[in-house]
C-alpha positions in Angstrom: 98.0 107.1 74.9 99.4 103.6 75.0 101.7 104.4 77.9 98.9 106.1 79.8 96.7 103.0 79.2 99.5 100.7 80.5 99.9 102.8 83.6 96.2 102.8 84.2 96.0 99.0 83.9 99.0 98.7 86.2 97.3 100.9 88.8 94.0 98.9 88.7 95.9 95.6 89.0 97.8 96.8 92.0 94.6 98.0 93.7 92.9 94.7 92.9 95.9 92.8 94.3 95.8 94.8 97.5 92.1 94.3 97.9 92.4 90.6 97.4 95.3 90.3 99.9 94.7 88.6 103.2 96.5 89.3 106.5 98.2 85.9 106.1 99.4 86.9 102.6 100.8 90.2 104.1 102.6 88.3 106.9 104.2 85.9 104.4 105.2 88.6 102.0 106.8 90.6 104.8 108.9 87.7 105.7 110.1 87.4 102.1 111.0 91.1 102.1 113.0 90.8 105.3 114.8 87.7 104.0 115.8 89.8 101.0 117.0 92.6 103.2 119.1 90.3 105.5 122.7 90.6 104.6 124.9 87.6 103.8 126.6 88.1 107.2 123.3 87.7 109.0 122.7 91.3 109.9 119.8 93.5 109.1 120.4 97.3 109.0 118.3 100.4 109.0 118.3 104.1 109.9 121.3 106.3 109.1 123.1 108.5 111.6 126.7 109.8 111.7 128.1 106.4 112.5 126.3 104.9 109.5 123.6 102.3 109.4 122.5 100.5 112.6 123.0 96.7 112.4 123.4 95.4 115.9 120.4 97.1 117.4 118.2 96.6 114.3 119.2 92.9 114.0 118.2 92.1 117.6 114.9 94.0 117.1 113.9 92.5 113.8 114.8 89.0 115.0 112.7 89.3 118.1 109.7 90.7 116.2 109.5 88.0 113.6 110.3 85.1 115.9 107.6 82.5 115.7 106.4 83.4 112.3 106.6 80.3 110.1 109.8 80.1 108.1 111.9 82.6 110.0 114.0 80.4 112.3 117.0 80.2 109.9 117.0 84.0 109.6 117.0 84.3 113.4 119.9 81.8 113.7 121.9 83.8 111.2 121.2 87.0 113.0 122.2 85.6 116.4 125.5 84.2 115.0 126.3 87.6 113.6 125.6 89.3 116.9 127.5 86.7 118.9 130.6 87.1 116.7 130.3 90.9 116.8 130.2 90.9 120.6 133.6 89.3 120.7 134.9 91.8 118.2 133.9 94.8 120.3 134.3 95.0 124.1 133.0 91.6 125.2 130.1 93.1 127.1 126.9 94.0 125.1 125.8 95.5 121.9 125.2 99.0 120.5 123.8 100.9 117.5 126.6 99.4 115.4 130.2 98.3 116.0 131.5 101.9 116.1 129.1 103.0 118.9 129.6 101.9 122.6 127.2 99.5 124.2 123.7 100.7 125.2 121.0 98.9 127.2 118.4 99.0 124.4 120.5 97.3 121.8 121.8 94.8 124.3 118.2 94.0 125.4 117.0 93.3 121.9 120.0 91.1 121.2 119.3 89.1 124.4 115.7 88.8 123.4 116.8 87.2 120.1 119.2 84.9 122.0 116.2 83.6 123.9 114.3 82.8 120.7 117.2 80.7 119.4 117.9 78.9 122.7 121.1 80.8 123.4 119.9 82.9 126.4 122.1 80.9 128.8 125.3 81.0 126.6 128.2 82.5 128.4 128.2 85.6 126.1 124.6 86.2 126.7 125.0 85.8 130.5 127.9 88.3 130.5 125.9 90.8 128.4 122.9 90.5 130.7 125.1 91.0 133.8 126.6 94.2 132.2 123.1 95.8 132.3 123.3 96.2 136.1 125.4 99.3 135.4 122.4 100.8 133.5 119.8 100.1 136.2 118.3 102.8 138.4 116.9 102.4 141.9 113.4 102.7 140.6 113.9 99.7 138.3 114.1 101.6 135.1 117.0 101.2 132.7 118.9 104.1 131.2 120.1 103.9 127.6 123.6 104.6 128.8 125.1 103.9 132.2 128.7 104.7 132.6 129.4 107.6 130.2 133.1 107.5 129.6 132.9 105.5 126.3 130.0 107.4 124.8 131.4 110.8 125.9 134.6 109.8 124.0 132.7 108.6 121.0 130.7 111.9 120.5 133.8 114.0 121.5 131.9 115.6 124.3 133.2 118.7 126.1 134.6 118.1 129.6 131.7 118.3 132.0 129.0 117.4 129.4 125.7 116.7 131.1 124.4 113.2 130.2 121.3 113.2 132.5 119.0 112.7 129.5 120.8 109.7 128.0 121.4 108.0 131.4 118.0 108.6 132.9 115.5 105.7 133.3 113.6 105.4 130.0 110.3 103.6 129.8 110.9 102.6 126.1 114.2 101.0 127.0 112.9 99.3 130.1 109.9 97.9 128.3 112.2 96.4 125.7 114.4 94.9 128.5 111.3 93.4 130.1 111.3 90.9 127.3 114.5 89.4 128.7 113.3 86.8 131.2 113.7 87.9 134.8 115.6 91.1 134.1 113.0 93.8 134.9 110.6 94.1 137.8 107.2 94.7 136.2 106.3 97.1 139.0 108.8 99.6 137.5 106.8 99.7 134.3 103.5 100.0 136.2 104.9 103.0 138.1 106.1 104.6 134.8 102.7 104.6 133.1 101.3 108.1 132.5 97.8 108.9 133.9 96.3 108.9 130.4 97.4 105.3 129.8 100.5 105.7 127.7 104.2 105.1 128.3 106.4 107.9 127.1 109.1 107.3 124.5 112.5 108.9 124.9 114.0 108.0 121.6 110.9 108.0 119.4 108.6 110.7 118.0 105.5 108.6 118.9 104.6 107.1 122.3 102.8 104.2 120.5 106.1 102.2 120.5 106.9 102.4 124.2 103.3 101.7 125.1 103.0 98.7 122.8 106.2 97.2 124.4 105.0 97.9 127.9 101.6 96.3 127.2 103.2 93.3 125.7 105.5 92.9 128.8 102.6 93.3 131.2 100.1 91.2 129.4 100.2 88.3 131.8 101.0 90.2 135.0 98.4 89.6 137.7 98.5 93.2 138.9 98.4 94.9 135.5 94.7 94.7 134.6 93.9 98.3 135.3 97.1 99.5 133.6 96.2 97.5 130.5 92.7 98.9 130.4 94.0 102.5 130.5 96.5 101.7 127.8 93.8 100.1 125.6 91.6 103.2 126.0 94.4 105.5 125.1 95.3 103.5 122.0 91.7 103.3 120.9 91.3 107.1 121.2 94.0 107.8 118.6 92.3 108.2 115.3 94.1 110.2 112.7 94.8 110.1 109.0 98.4 111.0 109.8 99.2 107.8 111.6 102.0 105.8 110.0 102.0 102.0 109.5 104.5 101.8 112.3 102.1 103.6 114.7 99.1 101.7 113.5 100.9 98.4 114.0 101.8 99.4 117.6 98.2 100.5 118.2 97.0 97.2 116.7 99.2 95.3 119.1 97.9 97.3 122.1 94.3 96.9 121.2 94.7 93.2 120.5 96.3 92.5 123.8 94.1 94.7 125.9 90.9 93.7 124.1 89.7 97.3 123.8 86.9 97.2 121.2 86.4 100.9 120.4 88.1 103.5 118.2 90.9 102.0 116.2 89.6 98.5 116.3 91.7 95.4 115.7 89.8 94.5 112.5 90.0 98.1 111.1 93.7 98.3 111.8 94.4 94.9 110.4 92.5 95.6 107.2 94.3 98.9 106.7 97.8 97.4 107.2 97.0 94.5 104.8 95.8 96.9 102.1 98.7 99.4 102.4 101.5 96.9 102.2 103.8 97.8 99.3 104.2 95.4 96.4 107.6 94.2 97.7 106.2 93.1 101.0 107.2 96.1 103.0 105.5 99.1 104.5 106.5 102.7 104.0 109.0 104.0 106.6 107.2 105.2 109.7 109.5 104.7 112.7 110.8 108.1 113.5 113.9 107.9 115.7 114.8 111.1 117.5 118.3 111.7 118.9 118.0 114.0 121.8 121.0 115.9 123.1 122.6 114.1 126.0 121.3 116.6 128.6 117.7 116.6 127.4 115.6 114.9 130.0 112.3 115.7 128.2 112.6 115.4 124.4 108.9 116.3 124.1 109.8 119.8 125.1 112.3 120.2 122.2 110.9 122.0 119.2 113.9 122.4 116.9 114.4 118.9 115.6 116.4 118.5 112.4 114.6 116.1 110.0 117.1 113.8 108.3 120.0 115.0 110.5 122.7 112.7 111.6 123.8 113.8 115.1 122.1 115.1 118.2 118.9 116.9 117.5 118.1 114.8 114.5 114.9 112.9 113.6 115.4 110.1 111.1 113.2 107.4 109.7 113.9 103.8 108.8 115.0 104.4 105.3 115.3 100.7 104.4 111.8 100.0 105.7 113.1 97.1 107.7 112.2 98.4 111.2 108.6 99.3 110.2 108.1 96.1 108.3 109.2 93.9 111.2 106.9 95.8 113.5 103.9 95.4 111.3 104.7 91.7 110.7 104.8 91.1 114.4 101.5 92.8 115.1 99.8 90.9 112.3 101.2 87.7 113.6 100.0 88.3 117.1 96.5 89.0 115.9 96.4 85.9 113.6 97.7 83.7 116.4 95.2 85.0 118.9 92.4 84.4 116.4 93.6 80.8 115.9 93.5 80.3 119.7 90.1 81.8 120.2 
């Protein structure tokens, strides 16, 4: 009886704390969580595939997402120093999933975005990494995750003649990430890649909310993007489901906040939901589902036999350390709070 009473009091207290929490509180707590999860060497890590945890890609992403939130600058500096040192330890070009995996355009783009935030975008190493992305660029302006395939083919021990058309094709999610590197991507490539219903398709993700949020963010100030942003906002506002994860809701929140779409999943509703559902340690439950298509798969959405929790091609894995989702939510909350301050 005493133990049951203690548990009941604890539950009521946790609910009360969640109800009393403000978006500002949630943003601050998320920064504390990410500080705790940053390793002594400056890296963040998350997901787990056959090569282990990702640190290079995840560190670039987390650093970019929390840039500008009060108190984060020392964390960003530490992450960039780790990435700059790691680049000299690998091939001297760009970055990848981790030190074991060859360079890819997505990881390199996120690292370069972080470099900009700490004022290192013009460092020699950053310039060389940026130049290396030319080998990943298609004629239509989209970036493939991989360009030259010799290194990645060797890494996955591919059979001779392995088809890599899926991994090297232009990916909207990767291109939208790269659009955050100043002057790297022609915005018209993203405008052309938008689907008729308003979304951008994700190659590496189970949800299109991520690619769409990144594209909307990249196009927010483009003079020719008004119609595209309106379509994206309408698509985001139409998604109403109890199955949406915090990661998806954060992306939808970002889309609606930028496009100003008032209906469906409104900014205030999404912000209130995310503020309430934050876990006691300042994180949100894992919700970023990374899917690893086979190299030849040009349309992962047509694949039906994914392996949840797998570790090689065909797997779908979540951010087990909650770092990726938490950084995503923190960024979206921060964008909304800043926009409210400016209004």
